[in-house]
N, C-alpha and C positions, 0 to 999 in steps of 0.2 A: 430890688431884691435879687439875690444871687442864689443859685441852687448849689449846695455843697454836698459832697459825699463824706460822711464822717464815720470813722472807725472807733468803736468803743470796746476795749478789751475787758475780759473778766475771767473769773475762775469759778467753776462748780466745785464746791468744797466736799461734795459727796456724790454718790451715784444719783443720776437724774434719769428717770425712766423716759423711754422714747415718746410716750404720750405727752409728757411735760415739755419735751423739746418741740414736739409738734404744736402744742398750744403756744409756746413762745414764738415760733415761726409765724403762726397765724396772727398773733398780736403785733408782730413787726411788719406785717404785709403792707399797711398803708404807707410806710416810710421806706419800703424796699428799694435798694439802690438800683435794681434792674429797671426802674422806671426812668432812669436817666440814660443819656447817650453813653456816658462813661461806664455806667454799670453794665450795659449790654456789651460794650466792647471788651471790657475786662472780665466779664462773667462773674460779677461780684454777687455772692449770695448774702442775704440779710443776716443769716446766722451760719457761722462756721465753727464746728467743735472739733478740737483735737483729742487724741487718745488720752492725754494726761489731764483732761478736764478743763483746760483753758479754752476760751472761746473768743470770737470776735463778732460783734454786731456791727453791720454796715448799714447806715441810714442815709436817706436823702432828706435834707433839711433846707428850707427856704429861710434866709436871714440876710440882714444888712451887712454883717461882719462875720469873720471866721470865729471870733470869740463867742458871739451870740449863737452861731450855728453849733459850736461844740457844747455849749451849755444846754441848748434845746435838745440836742441828741442824747445827752446824759439823762435828761428828764424822760424822753421817750423810751430809752432803753430800760430805765428803772421801772417805769410804769408797765412795760411789756413783761418784765421779769415778775413783777407782783401779780399781774394778771394770770401768769402761768403758775402762780403759787410758790414762787421762789423769793425768799426774803434776802436782805443784805448779808446775812450770815451764810446762807447757802450759795449765794452767787454775787460776791462783791465785784464791783466794777473798778477798772483802772481809769486813768485820764484819757479823755477822748482826743482825737487828732484829725485834722482835715487830711483826707487822702485823695480828694479830687474836687475840682470845681467844674460844674457842667455849664458850658457856655457855647454859644454859637459863634463866638468871635474867632 
């Protein structure tokens, strides 16, 4: 298994209160990219929100392939958004992408 750092973009389609963003960040904590060597070096936050409502979720995922890692990251991001009370209409996600592979090699 390989540890991947996956970025999942999305957009808040309306105002999202700080308490909801905090809940989302808590829901993402187990897969936080800071738990990897790459995440520490690059100072990658699990959730980054821009002023225009777009956001990026960065997750650490263990998987056999990049494709499986991207798919699992989508599931984790979707679940965290639902935990924070955001449905697919309020926070649609874009396609995930591998942004790093954490390796001791």
